[in-house]
N, C-alpha and C positions, 0 to 999 in steps of 0.2 A: 504493499500499499504506500509505504513512504517513497520507495523507488518510483512508483506510477506518479504520485503526487509531483516529485522532483521533476519528472520528465515533463509533465503538464505545465509546470511553472517555466521550465526552459524554454518550451514550445512558445508559450505566451509571451516570454521576453524576446524571442526571436520574431515574433509577429508584431510586437510593438516597435521594434527596431526597423523591421522591413516598412511598417507604415510610416514611421517618421521620415525614413529615406525617401519613400514615394511622395510624401507631403512636400519635401524639400524640392524634389525634381519637378512637382507640379508648380511650385512657386516659382522656380527658376524659369519654366516654360512660360508662365503667365507674364512674369517681368520682361522675358525676351519679347514676347508680343507686343507689350505695352511701349517697350523702347523702340521697336520698329516703327509703330503707329507714331509715337512722338516725333521722330526725326523725319518720317515721311510727311507727317503734317506741316512741319517747319518748311518743308521744300514747296508743298502746295501753297502755303500762305505767302512765301517769298514769290513764287511764280505770279501771283496776282496782286503784288503790292498790298497785301494785308499785314501792315507792319505792326499794328497793335496786337493781332492775334498771334503773329509770330514772336513778338517780344513776350506775350504772356506765357510762353512756353519755357521761358528761362526761370531758374531758381532765383530768389530774392538776391543772392549774392553771386549769381552767375556771371561768366565773363564771355565776351565776344572778341575774337581777333580773326580778321580776314585780310588776305593779300599783303601781310607785312605792314599793315597801317597801325599798328600798335594795339594794346589792349583796352577795352572798355569794361569797367568793373561795375556789376550791378544790373538788375534788370531794366532800370529806368535809363541807364547809360546805353544798354543794348538797344533799347527803344529809340533813343535819340539818333543812334547810329543809322538804324534801319530807316528812319523817316527821312534821312538825308539821301537815300537811295531814290531812283527815278519812279515817278509816279505811273501806275498802270492805267493805260487808257487806249483810245483808238491808235492802231499803228504801232504799238509797243508790244515787244516780245521779251520776256524776262524768265526764261525757264531754267530751273536748277534741279534736275533729276537726282534723286538720292538712291545711290547704287552700291552693290557689292560690299555689304556690312560684315565686319568681323567684330562680334560683341562678347564681352566678358562681364558677367553679373555676379556681385556679391549680394544675393537676396537678403542674407541676415543683416548685412551692414546697411544695406539700402543705397548701395552704390554700384556704378557700372562704368565701363570704358568701351569705346567703339571706334573702329576705323571704318570711314566710308569713302566713298567716291562720288562726286558730283559732275555730271556732264552738263554744260552750260550752253544755251542758245540765246542770244540777246539781239535786239535790233529795234530799229525806229524806220518806219516806212518811209521810203524815199531818201533816206540819209545813209545808214550804215547797218551792217549785219556782222555780228561776230560769234565765235564760238570759242569754248575753252573747256578746261577739265581741272579739277582740283581735289586734293585729299583732306578729308576731315580727321582730325584725331580729337574726338569729344569725350567729356566725362559727363555723368548724370548723376542725380541724387533724388532719393524718394523724399519729398517734402510735403507734409500735410497729407500723407497718404497717396500722393500722385507723383509719378516720374517727371523731373524737370531736367532741363539742360544746365549742368554746372559750369561746363566749358565747351564752347564751340570754337574750334581753331581750324580755319580753312587755309590751305596752302595751294596757291595756284601752280599747277603744273605747266599749263600752256594757256595762252590767250591769243588768238590770231583773227584776222580780217577773213571772213567767210569767202569773199570772192578771190582772195589772194591764195589762202590755204597756208597751213603751217610751214609748208616747205620754203615759203618766202621769208620766214621769220615770224616772230612774235610781236605782239603788242606790248610795249612797256608797262609794267604795273604802275597803277596810280598809288602813290604812297601816302596820300593824306585825303582828308574829308573836309572841304572848305567850311570853316567856321566851327569845327569840331575837333579839338584836340584829345587824343587818347590819354587814359589815366596812367598807362604804363607803357615803356617802349616794347617793340616787338620781341617775341620769344627767341627768335633767331632772324639773322639777316640772310636774305637770299635773293635770287633773281630767277624768274620763270625761263622756259623755253625761249631761245635755244640753250640757255644755260641748264645744266643738270640739277635737279633738286630732289632730295628724298626726305620726305617728312618722317621724323622719328617715330618707331613703332612702340605702341604701349605694351607690347607682348613679345616674348622670345619665341614662343611657339604657339600656334593658333589652337 
């Protein structure tokens, strides 16, 4: 009887451990989905010049850094930066597709890191059309029960005139936003194509 009871207790302990492991995996899967939706929603909002909606996806103390223009600290500073970008309207194309994610989640800590690629097509009817591509190395935090962007860092790999193509060279990066100074200098200095740039990876192995 004692042996049978001991066996039942051991089996129950194993079942509880398995249940906890499955619950943790389920949480990670749900967090992965939520992070995918968060980043892709950011892309959709940027596409249409919905700057307030895009800024609301940042954590209260989140940071934004794009194209080596310096770091903007805090949700409201990210909002100010985004509102300096072109307005969406007739004849304006401003697409930033969010692609190729490599995501690492710490569900227990409520933090995550992800590497993304964005393919860019922008243009103004009758004026100019450009395309480009950038790498994001982002961080996220669960804030008030929802995932938010803790750090958005976009590094431009190439930016070129559509009609000329990248084989004719790239468009020099615009290093500043008129009337809006960054809070911190760029994380690192670089030039886009034709100069080579490799955005530092947040992981050693995927």
